C-alpha positions in Angstrom: 156.1 52.0 57.8 157.6 48.7 57.0 160.1 48.3 54.2 157.9 46.1 52.1 155.1 48.7 52.2 157.4 51.4 51.0 158.7 49.1 48.2 155.2 48.3 47.2 154.1 51.9 47.1 157.1 53.0 45.1 156.7 50.2 42.5 153.0 51.0 42.3 153.6 54.7 41.8 156.2 54.0 39.1 153.8 51.8 37.2 151.0 54.4 37.5 153.3 57.2 36.3 154.6 55.1 33.4 151.0 54.3 32.3 150.0 57.9 32.6 152.9 59.0 30.5 152.1 56.3 27.9 148.5 57.5 27.7 149.6 61.1 27.4 152.0 60.3 24.6 149.4 58.2 22.7 146.4 60.5 23.1 147.6 63.8 24.3 149.4 66.7 22.6 152.5 64.7 21.5 150.3 62.3 19.5 150.1 65.0 16.8 153.8 64.2 15.9 153.4 60.5 15.7 153.3 59.0 12.2 151.2 56.1 11.0 153.3 53.8 8.8 150.2 52.0 7.5 148.8 55.3 6.3 152.1 56.1 4.5 152.1 52.7 2.7 148.7 53.0 1.1 149.0 52.3 -2.6 
């Protein structure tokens, strides 16, 4: 494989894994621990 192909694959895999982690944090099990500052400020 060429160097540019390996770089493109590694950058793509990093972006996909980061997006997967962000989605897991937002909607998965850890989302139970997130707080909503707008809900806390309701008067």
